[in-house]
N, CA, C, O and CB atoms as a CASP TS submission, in Angstrom:
PFRMAT TS
TARGET T0000
AUTHOR 0000-0000-0000
METHOD Language model
MODEL 1
PARENT N/A
ATOM      1  N   MET     1      69.264 113.500  82.425  1.00  0.00           N
ATOM      2  CA  MET     1      70.573 114.168  82.512  1.00  0.00           C
ATOM      3  C   MET     1      71.616 113.381  81.759  1.00  0.00           C
ATOM      4  O   MET     1      71.861 112.218  82.078  1.00  0.00           O
ATOM      5  CB  MET     1      71.005 114.345  83.976  1.00  0.00           C
ATOM      6  N   PRO     2      72.249 114.000  80.747  1.00  0.00           N
ATOM      7  CA  PRO     2      73.238 113.293  80.011  1.00  0.00           C
ATOM      8  C   PRO     2      74.536 113.006  80.835  1.00  0.00           C
ATOM      9  O   PRO     2      74.831 113.719  81.794  1.00  0.00           O
ATOM     10  CB  PRO     2      73.561 114.080  78.777  1.00  0.00           C
ATOM     11  N   TYR     3      75.240 112.035  80.477  1.00  0.00           N
ATOM     12  CA  TYR     3      76.409 111.592  81.249  1.00  0.00           C
ATOM     13  C   TYR     3      77.470 112.681  81.285  1.00  0.00           C
ATOM     14  O   TYR     3      78.240 112.774  82.241  1.00  0.00           O
ATOM     15  CB  TYR     3      76.998 110.298  80.654  1.00  0.00           C
ATOM     16  N   SER     4      77.511 113.518  80.226  1.00  0.00           N
ATOM     17  CA  SER     4      78.610 114.479  80.248  1.00  0.00           C
ATOM     18  C   SER     4      78.413 115.576  81.284  1.00  0.00           C
ATOM     19  O   SER     4      79.346 116.304  81.623  1.00  0.00           O
ATOM     20  CB  SER     4      78.776 115.098  78.888  1.00  0.00           C
ATOM     21  N   GLU     5      77.211 115.682  81.772  1.00  0.00           N
ATOM     22  CA  GLU     5      76.981 116.675  82.827  1.00  0.00           C
ATOM     23  C   GLU     5      77.439 116.155  84.217  1.00  0.00           C
ATOM     24  O   GLU     5      77.757 116.981  85.073  1.00  0.00           O
ATOM     25  CB  GLU     5      75.479 117.053  82.870  1.00  0.00           C
ATOM     26  N   ILE     6      77.485 114.886  84.470  1.00  0.00           N
ATOM     27  CA  ILE     6      77.927 114.359  85.748  1.00  0.00           C
ATOM     28  C   ILE     6      79.324 113.790  85.727  1.00  0.00           C
ATOM     29  O   ILE     6      79.827 113.379  86.772  1.00  0.00           O
ATOM     30  CB  ILE     6      76.992 113.322  86.203  1.00  0.00           C
ATOM     31  N   GLY     7      79.955 113.749  84.607  1.00  0.00           N
ATOM     32  CA  GLY     7      81.366 113.366  84.539  1.00  0.00           C
ATOM     33  C   GLY     7      81.668 111.929  84.404  1.00  0.00           C
ATOM     34  O   GLY     7      82.830 111.540  84.527  1.00  0.00           O
ATOM     35  N   VAL     8      80.682 111.102  84.155  1.00  0.00           N
ATOM     36  CA  VAL     8      80.978 109.668  84.039  1.00  0.00           C
ATOM     37  C   VAL     8      81.781 109.342  82.857  1.00  0.00           C
ATOM     38  O   VAL     8      82.568 108.395  82.864  1.00  0.00           O
ATOM     39  CB  VAL     8      79.746 108.879  83.997  1.00  0.00           C
ATOM     40  N   ASP     9      81.588 110.162  81.765  1.00  0.00           N
ATOM     41  CA  ASP     9      82.318 109.958  80.498  1.00  0.00           C
ATOM     42  C   ASP     9      83.800 110.099  80.711  1.00  0.00           C
ATOM     43  O   ASP     9      84.595 109.608  79.909  1.00  0.00           O
ATOM     44  CB  ASP     9      81.853 110.951  79.427  1.00  0.00           C
ATOM     45  N   TYR    10      84.195 110.780  81.807  1.00  0.00           N
ATOM     46  CA  TYR    10      85.637 111.037  82.014  1.00  0.00           C
ATOM     47  C   TYR    10      86.154 109.829  82.934  1.00  0.00           C
ATOM     48  O   TYR    10      87.330 109.493  82.800  1.00  0.00           O
ATOM     49  CB  TYR    10      85.893 112.546  82.725  1.00  0.00           C
ATOM     50  N   ILE    11      85.411 109.213  83.785  1.00  0.00           N
ATOM     51  CA  ILE    11      85.962 108.255  84.663  1.00  0.00           C
ATOM     52  C   ILE    11      85.398 106.891  84.448  1.00  0.00           C
ATOM     53  O   ILE    11      85.521 106.052  85.341  1.00  0.00           O
ATOM     54  CB  ILE    11      85.761 108.667  86.031  1.00  0.00           C
ATOM     55  N   TRP    12      84.805 106.612  83.361  1.00  0.00           N
ATOM     56  CA  TRP    12      84.150 105.254  83.158  1.00  0.00           C
ATOM     57  C   TRP    12      85.163 104.195  83.264  1.00  0.00           C
ATOM     58  O   TRP    12      84.893 103.175  83.899  1.00  0.00           O
ATOM     59  CB  TRP    12      83.440 105.134  81.778  1.00  0.00           C
ATOM     60  N   PHE    13      86.323 104.348  82.690  1.00  0.00           N
ATOM     61  CA  PHE    13      87.372 103.315  82.609  1.00  0.00           C
ATOM     62  C   PHE    13      87.904 103.000  84.070  1.00  0.00           C
ATOM     63  O   PHE    13      88.192 101.853  84.411  1.00  0.00           O
ATOM     64  CB  PHE    13      88.574 103.816  81.645  1.00  0.00           C
ATOM     65  N   THR    14      88.007 104.031  84.855  1.00  0.00           N
ATOM     66  CA  THR    14      88.552 103.850  86.190  1.00  0.00           C
ATOM     67  C   THR    14      87.521 103.114  87.037  1.00  0.00           C
ATOM     68  O   THR    14      87.907 102.260  87.835  1.00  0.00           O
ATOM     69  CB  THR    14      88.936 105.215  86.833  1.00  0.00           C
ATOM     70  N   ILE    15      86.233 103.403  86.901  1.00  0.00           N
ATOM     71  CA  ILE    15      85.214 102.643  87.574  1.00  0.00           C
ATOM     72  C   ILE    15      85.197 101.170  87.091  1.00  0.00           C
ATOM     73  O   ILE    15      85.083 100.261  87.913  1.00  0.00           O
ATOM     74  CB  ILE    15      83.853 103.302  87.350  1.00  0.00           C
ATOM     75  N   PHE    16      85.306 100.940  85.823  1.00  0.00           N
ATOM     76  CA  PHE    16      85.348  99.587  85.271  1.00  0.00           C
ATOM     77  C   PHE    16      86.528  98.823  85.790  1.00  0.00           C
ATOM     78  O   PHE    16      86.404  97.662  86.178  1.00  0.00           O
ATOM     79  CB  PHE    16      85.388  99.624  83.767  1.00  0.00           C
ATOM     80  N   LEU    17      87.725  99.492  85.800  1.00  0.00           N
ATOM     81  CA  LEU    17      88.990  98.781  86.240  1.00  0.00           C
ATOM     82  C   LEU    17      88.935  98.551  87.761  1.00  0.00           C
ATOM     83  O   LEU    17      89.424  97.519  88.220  1.00  0.00           O
ATOM     84  CB  LEU    17      90.310  99.637  85.859  1.00  0.00           C
ATOM     85  N   GLY    18      88.381  99.433  88.535  1.00  0.00           N
ATOM     86  CA  GLY    18      88.174  99.196  89.917  1.00  0.00           C
ATOM     87  C   GLY    18      87.238  98.053  90.240  1.00  0.00           C
ATOM     88  O   GLY    18      87.488  97.262  91.149  1.00  0.00           O
ATOM     89  N   SER    19      86.169  97.977  89.490  1.00  0.00           N
ATOM     90  CA  SER    19      85.216  96.880  89.679  1.00  0.00           C
ATOM     91  C   SER    19      85.839  95.511  89.265  1.00  0.00           C
ATOM     92  O   SER    19      85.529  94.486  89.872  1.00  0.00           O
ATOM     93  CB  SER    19      83.923  97.159  88.852  1.00  0.00           C
ATOM     94  N   ILE    20      86.720  95.504  88.227  1.00  0.00           N
ATOM     95  CA  ILE    20      87.386  94.279  87.838  1.00  0.00           C
ATOM     96  C   ILE    20      88.373  93.855  88.923  1.00  0.00           C
ATOM     97  O   ILE    20      88.431  92.687  89.309  1.00  0.00           O
ATOM     98  CB  ILE    20      88.102  94.456  86.491  1.00  0.00           C
ATOM     99  N   ILE    21      89.109  94.782  89.382  1.00  0.00           N
ATOM    100  CA  ILE    21      90.123  94.479  90.535  1.00  0.00           C
ATOM    101  C   ILE    21      89.413  93.961  91.731  1.00  0.00           C
ATOM    102  O   ILE    21      89.824  92.953  92.307  1.00  0.00           O
ATOM    103  CB  ILE    21      90.947  95.769  90.974  1.00  0.00           C
ATOM    104  N   LYS    22      88.332  94.631  92.139  1.00  0.00           N
ATOM    105  CA  LYS    22      87.578  94.208  93.319  1.00  0.00           C
ATOM    106  C   LYS    22      87.028  92.820  93.072  1.00  0.00           C
ATOM    107  O   LYS    22      87.143  91.980  93.965  1.00  0.00           O
ATOM    108  CB  LYS    22      86.432  95.205  93.649  1.00  0.00           C
ATOM    109  N   TRP    23      86.450  92.521  91.952  1.00  0.00           N
ATOM    110  CA  TRP    23      85.862  91.247  91.673  1.00  0.00           C
ATOM    111  C   TRP    23      86.856  90.211  91.753  1.00  0.00           C
ATOM    112  O   TRP    23      86.610  89.160  92.345  1.00  0.00           O
ATOM    113  CB  TRP    23      85.219  91.217  90.378  1.00  0.00           C
ATOM    114  N   SER    24      88.055  90.453  91.153  1.00  0.00           N
ATOM    115  CA  SER    24      89.109  89.398  91.078  1.00  0.00           C
ATOM    116  C   SER    24      89.647  89.104  92.516  1.00  0.00           C
ATOM    117  O   SER    24      89.894  87.954  92.878  1.00  0.00           O
ATOM    118  CB  SER    24      90.315  89.865  90.107  1.00  0.00           C
ATOM    119  N   ILE    25      89.816  90.200  93.322  1.00  0.00           N
ATOM    120  CA  ILE    25      90.288  89.998  94.654  1.00  0.00           C
ATOM    121  C   ILE    25      89.217  89.122  95.491  1.00  0.00           C
ATOM    122  O   ILE    25      89.565  88.183  96.206  1.00  0.00           O
ATOM    123  CB  ILE    25      90.554  91.418  95.323  1.00  0.00           C
ATOM    124  N   LEU    26      88.043  89.482  95.345  1.00  0.00           N
ATOM    125  CA  LEU    26      86.978  88.708  96.038  1.00  0.00           C
ATOM    126  C   LEU    26      86.854  87.244  95.492  1.00  0.00           C
ATOM    127  O   LEU    26      86.580  86.338  96.278  1.00  0.00           O
ATOM    128  CB  LEU    26      85.603  89.449  95.874  1.00  0.00           C
ATOM    129  N   LYS    27      87.036  87.016  94.257  1.00  0.00           N
ATOM    130  CA  LYS    27      86.910  85.716  93.668  1.00  0.00           C
ATOM    131  C   LYS    27      88.030  84.814  94.111  1.00  0.00           C
ATOM    132  O   LYS    27      87.814  83.680  94.540  1.00  0.00           O
ATOM    133  CB  LYS    27      86.880  85.817  92.178  1.00  0.00           C
ATOM    134  N   PHE    28      89.254  85.349  93.999  1.00  0.00           N
ATOM    135  CA  PHE    28      90.426  84.480  94.184  1.00  0.00           C
ATOM    136  C   PHE    28      90.933  84.643  95.685  1.00  0.00           C
ATOM    137  O   PHE    28      91.633  83.738  96.140  1.00  0.00           O
ATOM    138  CB  PHE    28      91.595  84.868  93.109  1.00  0.00           C
ATOM    139  N   GLY    29      90.647  85.651  96.416  1.00  0.00           N
ATOM    140  CA  GLY    29      91.104  85.739  97.802  1.00  0.00           C
ATOM    141  C   GLY    29      90.051  85.766  98.864  1.00  0.00           C
ATOM    142  O   GLY    29      90.318  85.470 100.029  1.00  0.00           O
ATOM    143  N   GLY    30      88.857  86.120  98.470  1.00  0.00           N
ATOM    144  CA  GLY    30      87.791  86.179  99.413  1.00  0.00           C
ATOM    145  C   GLY    30      87.710  87.542 100.194  1.00  0.00           C
ATOM    146  O   GLY    30      88.453  88.485  99.922  1.00  0.00           O
ATOM    147  N   LEU    31      86.780  87.580 101.158  1.00  0.00           N
ATOM    148  CA  LEU    31      86.585  88.784 101.843  1.00  0.00           C
ATOM    149  C   LEU    31      87.817  89.221 102.690  1.00  0.00           C
ATOM    150  O   LEU    31      88.132  90.401 102.845  1.00  0.00           O
ATOM    151  CB  LEU    31      85.388  88.643 102.688  1.00  0.00           C
ATOM    152  N   LYS    32      88.477  88.173 103.217  1.00  0.00           N
ATOM    153  CA  LYS    32      89.702  88.523 104.059  1.00  0.00           C
ATOM    154  C   LYS    32      90.760  89.161 103.231  1.00  0.00           C
ATOM    155  O   LYS    32      91.439  90.048 103.746  1.00  0.00           O
ATOM    156  CB  LYS    32      90.308  87.269 104.744  1.00  0.00           C
ATOM    157  N   ALA    33      90.967  88.801 102.009  1.00  0.00           N
ATOM    158  CA  ALA    33      91.948  89.414 101.136  1.00  0.00           C
ATOM    159  C   ALA    33      91.536  90.856 100.742  1.00  0.00           C
ATOM    160  O   ALA    33      92.356  91.772 100.674  1.00  0.00           O
ATOM    161  CB  ALA    33      92.136  88.548  99.881  1.00  0.00           C
ATOM    162  N   LEU    34      90.209  91.000 100.488  1.00  0.00           N
ATOM    163  CA  LEU    34      89.712  92.359 100.168  1.00  0.00           C
ATOM    164  C   LEU    34      89.929  93.291 101.348  1.00  0.00           C
ATOM    165  O   LEU    34      90.271  94.454 101.137  1.00  0.00           O
ATOM    166  CB  LEU    34      88.205  92.325  99.791  1.00  0.00           C
ATOM    167  N   ARG    35      89.754  92.856 102.520  1.00  0.00           N
ATOM    168  CA  ARG    35      90.033  93.690 103.724  1.00  0.00           C
ATOM    169  C   ARG    35      91.440  93.980 103.879  1.00  0.00           C
ATOM    170  O   ARG    35      91.796  95.074 104.316  1.00  0.00           O
ATOM    171  CB  ARG    35      89.560  93.044 104.961  1.00  0.00           C
ATOM    172  N   ARG    36      92.300  93.045 103.539  1.00  0.00           N
ATOM    173  CA  ARG    36      93.821  93.225 103.647  1.00  0.00           C
ATOM    174  C   ARG    36      94.277  94.171 102.563  1.00  0.00           C
ATOM    175  O   ARG    36      95.238  94.907 102.786  1.00  0.00           O
ATOM    176  CB  ARG    36      94.611  91.827 103.505  1.00  0.00           C
ATOM    177  N   ALA    37      93.639  94.197 101.381  1.00  0.00           N
ATOM    178  CA  ALA    37      94.066  95.003 100.282  1.00  0.00           C
ATOM    179  C   ALA    37      93.507  96.471 100.366  1.00  0.00           C
ATOM    180  O   ALA    37      94.058  97.363  99.721  1.00  0.00           O
ATOM    181  CB  ALA    37      93.630  94.329  98.985  1.00  0.00           C
ATOM    182  N   SER    38      92.426  96.720 101.154  1.00  0.00           N
ATOM    183  CA  SER    38      91.804  97.982 101.178  1.00  0.00           C
ATOM    184  C   SER    38      92.759  99.117 101.704  1.00  0.00           C
ATOM    185  O   SER    38      92.687 100.210 101.144  1.00  0.00           O
ATOM    186  CB  SER    38      90.564  97.882 102.021  1.00  0.00           C
ATOM    187  N   PRO    39      93.611  98.947 102.695  1.00  0.00           N
ATOM    188  CA  PRO    39      94.507 100.057 103.049  1.00  0.00           C
ATOM    189  C   PRO    39      95.474 100.464 101.867  1.00  0.00           C
ATOM    190  O   PRO    39      95.791 101.645 101.727  1.00  0.00           O
ATOM    191  CB  PRO    39      95.340  99.651 104.302  1.00  0.00           C
ATOM    192  N   PHE    40      95.926  99.513 101.047  1.00  0.00           N
ATOM    193  CA  PHE    40      96.718  99.802  99.934  1.00  0.00           C
ATOM    194  C   PHE    40      96.005 100.758  98.946  1.00  0.00           C
ATOM    195  O   PHE    40      96.598 101.747  98.514  1.00  0.00           O
ATOM    196  CB  PHE    40      97.100  98.529  99.274  1.00  0.00           C
ATOM    197  N   PHE    41      94.770 100.475  98.600  1.00  0.00           N
ATOM    198  CA  PHE    41      94.009 101.342  97.629  1.00  0.00           C
ATOM    199  C   PHE    41      93.653 102.646  98.277  1.00  0.00           C
ATOM    200  O   PHE    41      93.672 103.658  97.576  1.00  0.00           O
ATOM    201  CB  PHE    41      92.704 100.640  97.126  1.00  0.00           C
ATOM    202  N   ILE    42      93.332 102.724  99.544  1.00  0.00           N
ATOM    203  CA  ILE    42      93.150 103.931 100.183  1.00  0.00           C
ATOM    204  C   ILE    42      94.376 104.820 100.203  1.00  0.00           C
ATOM    205  O   ILE    42      94.283 106.037 100.040  1.00  0.00           O
ATOM    206  CB  ILE    42      92.701 103.676 101.492  1.00  0.00           C
ATOM    207  N   GLY    43      95.548 104.185 100.408  1.00  0.00           N
ATOM    208  CA  GLY    43      96.814 104.897 100.304  1.00  0.00           C
ATOM    209  C   GLY    43      97.137 105.429  98.943  1.00  0.00           C
ATOM    210  O   GLY    43      97.797 106.460  98.811  1.00  0.00           O
ATOM    211  N   VAL    44      96.678 104.735  97.921  1.00  0.00           N
ATOM    212  CA  VAL    44      96.866 105.161  96.560  1.00  0.00           C
ATOM    213  C   VAL    44      96.075 106.486  96.332  1.00  0.00           C
ATOM    214  O   VAL    44      96.571 107.454  95.755  1.00  0.00           O
ATOM    215  CB  VAL    44      96.405 104.034  95.569  1.00  0.00           C
ATOM    216  N   ILE    45      94.816 106.455  96.825  1.00  0.00           N
ATOM    217  CA  ILE    45      93.890 107.620  96.670  1.00  0.00           C
ATOM    218  C   ILE    45      94.495 108.812  97.506  1.00  0.00           C
ATOM    219  O   ILE    45      94.560 109.932  96.999  1.00  0.00           O
ATOM    220  CB  ILE    45      92.361 107.240  97.183  1.00  0.00           C
ATOM    221  N   ILE    46      94.911 108.584  98.715  1.00  0.00           N
ATOM    222  CA  ILE    46      95.452 109.666  99.579  1.00  0.00           C
ATOM    223  C   ILE    46      96.806 110.229  98.853  1.00  0.00           C
ATOM    224  O   ILE    46      97.046 111.435  98.789  1.00  0.00           O
ATOM    225  CB  ILE    46      95.769 109.067 101.138  1.00  0.00           C
ATOM    226  N   GLY    47      97.594 109.302  98.358  1.00  0.00           N
ATOM    227  CA  GLY    47      98.829 109.714  97.671  1.00  0.00           C
ATOM    228  C   GLY    47      98.517 110.593  96.483  1.00  0.00           C
ATOM    229  O   GLY    47      99.204 111.589  96.257  1.00  0.00           O
ATOM    230  N   GLU    48      97.521 110.256  95.738  1.00  0.00           N
ATOM    231  CA  GLU    48      97.154 111.055  94.574  1.00  0.00           C
ATOM    232  C   GLU    48      96.742 112.462  94.984  1.00  0.00           C
ATOM    233  O   GLU    48      97.097 113.427  94.307  1.00  0.00           O
ATOM    234  CB  GLU    48      96.022 110.382  93.799  1.00  0.00           C
ATOM    235  N   TYR    49      95.990 112.600  96.097  1.00  0.00           N
ATOM    236  CA  TYR    49      95.665 113.922  96.540  1.00  0.00           C
ATOM    237  C   TYR    49      96.793 114.694  97.167  1.00  0.00           C
ATOM    238  O   TYR    49      96.847 115.921  97.084  1.00  0.00           O
ATOM    239  CB  TYR    49      94.586 113.846  97.468  1.00  0.00           C
ATOM    240  N   ALA    50      97.716 113.951  97.810  1.00  0.00           N
ATOM    241  CA  ALA    50      98.880 114.602  98.385  1.00  0.00           C
ATOM    242  C   ALA    50      99.800 115.146  97.252  1.00  0.00           C
ATOM    243  O   ALA    50     100.286 116.267  97.397  1.00  0.00           O
ATOM    244  CB  ALA    50      99.655 113.601  99.303  1.00  0.00           C
ATOM    245  N   ILE    51     100.058 114.444  96.170  1.00  0.00           N
ATOM    246  CA  ILE    51     100.862 114.893  95.095  1.00  0.00           C
ATOM    247  C   ILE    51     100.145 116.072  94.383  1.00  0.00           C
ATOM    248  O   ILE    51     100.784 117.052  94.000  1.00  0.00           O
ATOM    249  CB  ILE    51     101.154 113.728  94.131  1.00  0.00           C
ATOM    250  N   GLY    52      98.876 115.961  94.223  1.00  0.00           N
ATOM    251  CA  GLY    52      98.130 117.129  93.631  1.00  0.00           C
ATOM    252  C   GLY    52      98.215 118.344  94.429  1.00  0.00           C
ATOM    253  O   GLY    52      98.374 119.446  93.903  1.00  0.00           O
ATOM    254  N   SER    53      98.106 118.160  95.772  1.00  0.00           N
ATOM    255  CA  SER    53      98.301 119.308  96.731  1.00  0.00           C
ATOM    256  C   SER    53      99.643 119.940  96.588  1.00  0.00           C
ATOM    257  O   SER    53      99.772 121.163  96.527  1.00  0.00           O
ATOM    258  CB  SER    53      98.135 118.852  98.179  1.00  0.00           C
ATOM    259  N   PHE    54     100.663 119.090  96.533  1.00  0.00           N
ATOM    260  CA  PHE    54     102.036 119.554  96.370  1.00  0.00           C
ATOM    261  C   PHE    54     102.224 120.394  95.115  1.00  0.00           C
ATOM    262  O   PHE    54     102.799 121.482  95.163  1.00  0.00           O
ATOM    263  CB  PHE    54     102.974 118.378  96.334  1.00  0.00           C
ATOM    264  N   TRP    55     101.717 119.860  93.953  1.00  0.00           N
ATOM    265  CA  TRP    55     101.843 120.699  92.744  1.00  0.00           C
ATOM    266  C   TRP    55     101.031 121.989  92.819  1.00  0.00           C
ATOM    267  O   TRP    55     101.442 123.021  92.288  1.00  0.00           O
ATOM    268  CB  TRP    55     101.409 119.912  91.524  1.00  0.00           C
ATOM    269  N   SER    56      99.934 121.929  93.450  1.00  0.00           N
ATOM    270  CA  SER    56      99.151 123.198  93.631  1.00  0.00           C
ATOM    271  C   SER    56      99.813 124.177  94.465  1.00  0.00           C
ATOM    272  O   SER    56      99.818 125.361  94.127  1.00  0.00           O
ATOM    273  CB  SER    56      97.835 122.940  94.218  1.00  0.00           C
ATOM    274  N   ALA    57     100.403 123.757  95.589  1.00  0.00           N
ATOM    275  CA  ALA    57     101.108 124.627  96.489  1.00  0.00           C
ATOM    276  C   ALA    57     102.366 125.211  95.774  1.00  0.00           C
ATOM    277  O   ALA    57     102.653 126.403  95.881  1.00  0.00           O
ATOM    278  CB  ALA    57     101.496 123.852  97.784  1.00  0.00           C
ATOM    279  N   LEU    58     103.095 124.345  95.053  1.00  0.00           N
ATOM    280  CA  LEU    58     104.230 124.783  94.314  1.00  0.00           C
ATOM    281  C   LEU    58     103.921 125.819  93.283  1.00  0.00           C
ATOM    282  O   LEU    58     104.707 126.743  93.074  1.00  0.00           O
ATOM    283  CB  LEU    58     104.860 123.655  93.688  1.00  0.00           C
ATOM    284  N   SER    59     102.810 125.690  92.641  1.00  0.00           N
ATOM    285  CA  SER    59     102.336 126.685  91.578  1.00  0.00           C
ATOM    286  C   SER    59     102.053 128.000  92.244  1.00  0.00           C
ATOM    287  O   SER    59     102.365 129.043  91.669  1.00  0.00           O
ATOM    288  CB  SER    59     101.019 126.181  90.812  1.00  0.00           C
ATOM    289  N   VAL    60     101.463 128.010  93.456  1.00  0.00           N
ATOM    290  CA  VAL    60     101.220 129.249  94.129  1.00  0.00           C
ATOM    291  C   VAL    60     102.495 129.905  94.623  1.00  0.00           C
ATOM    292  O   VAL    60     102.669 131.117  94.496  1.00  0.00           O
ATOM    293  CB  VAL    60     100.293 129.027  95.258  1.00  0.00           C
ATOM    294  N   ILE    61     103.369 129.116  95.177  1.00  0.00           N
ATOM    295  CA  ILE    61     104.662 129.632  95.634  1.00  0.00           C
ATOM    296  C   ILE    61     105.456 130.224  94.487  1.00  0.00           C
ATOM    297  O   ILE    61     105.940 131.350  94.594  1.00  0.00           O
ATOM    298  CB  ILE    61     105.470 128.529  96.305  1.00  0.00           C
ATOM    299  N   LEU    62     105.599 129.499  93.400  1.00  0.00           N
ATOM    300  CA  LEU    62     106.367 129.958  92.263  1.00  0.00           C
ATOM    301  C   LEU    62     105.705 130.871  91.333  1.00  0.00           C
ATOM    302  O   LEU    62     106.337 131.454  90.452  1.00  0.00           O
ATOM    303  CB  LEU    62     106.806 128.871  91.535  1.00  0.00           C
ATOM    304  N   GLN    63     104.412 131.013  91.513  1.00  0.00           N
ATOM    305  CA  GLN    63     103.529 131.833  90.729  1.00  0.00           C
ATOM    306  C   GLN    63     103.661 131.462  89.197  1.00  0.00           C
ATOM    307  O   GLN    63     103.705 132.320  88.316  1.00  0.00           O
ATOM    308  CB  GLN    63     103.856 133.348  90.984  1.00  0.00           C
ATOM    309  N   ARG    64     103.718 130.164  88.976  1.00  0.00           N
ATOM    310  CA  ARG    64     103.835 129.591  87.616  1.00  0.00           C
ATOM    311  C   ARG    64     102.736 128.543  87.510  1.00  0.00           C
ATOM    312  O   ARG    64     102.326 127.970  88.520  1.00  0.00           O
ATOM    313  CB  ARG    64     105.292 128.953  87.339  1.00  0.00           C
ATOM    314  N   ARG    65     102.256 128.288  86.292  1.00  0.00           N
ATOM    315  CA  ARG    65     101.309 127.282  86.077  1.00  0.00           C
ATOM    316  C   ARG    65     102.026 125.985  86.080  1.00  0.00           C
ATOM    317  O   ARG    65     103.013 125.834  85.360  1.00  0.00           O
ATOM    318  CB  ARG    65     100.547 127.501  84.817  1.00  0.00           C
ATOM    319  N   MET    66     101.599 125.071  86.824  1.00  0.00           N
ATOM    320  CA  MET    66     102.122 123.760  87.010  1.00  0.00           C
ATOM    321  C   MET    66     101.115 122.749  86.451  1.00  0.00           C
ATOM    322  O   MET    66     100.216 123.153  85.714  1.00  0.00           O
ATOM    323  CB  MET    66     102.427 123.502  88.494  1.00  0.00           C
ATOM    324  N   TYR    67     101.223 121.464  86.764  1.00  0.00           N
ATOM    325  CA  TYR    67     100.235 120.428  86.418  1.00  0.00           C
ATOM    326  C   TYR    67      98.920 120.688  86.930  1.00  0.00           C
ATOM    327  O   TYR    67      98.768 121.142  88.064  1.00  0.00           O
ATOM    328  CB  TYR    67     100.643 119.139  86.887  1.00  0.00           C
ATOM    329  N   ALA    68      97.922 120.417  86.135  1.00  0.00           N
ATOM    330  CA  ALA    68      96.532 120.533  86.559  1.00  0.00           C
ATOM    331  C   ALA    68      96.138 119.270  87.350  1.00  0.00           C
ATOM    332  O   ALA    68      96.431 118.141  86.956  1.00  0.00           O
ATOM    333  CB  ALA    68      95.589 120.738  85.322  1.00  0.00           C
ATOM    334  N   PHE    69      95.518 119.495  88.388  1.00  0.00           N
ATOM    335  CA  PHE    69      95.095 118.363  89.265  1.00  0.00           C
ATOM    336  C   PHE    69      93.587 118.317  89.314  1.00  0.00           C
ATOM    337  O   PHE    69      93.017 117.455  89.984  1.00  0.00           O
ATOM    338  CB  PHE    69      95.679 118.504  90.721  1.00  0.00           C
TER
END
């Protein structure tokens, strides 16, 4: 199965960046720092979906095309 069918070609840099961030937190702060940083990154993901939901709902309400999420 080529990568284009599963979407890795769209998100490869995000996966790479996340791996580098996780590695650096583990190397310089240890497991305790990784556990303290996890809520921040989960909040970033939830915030992304919340903003995407807001724009989607606004586009339905206004019946106009807004930002694609």
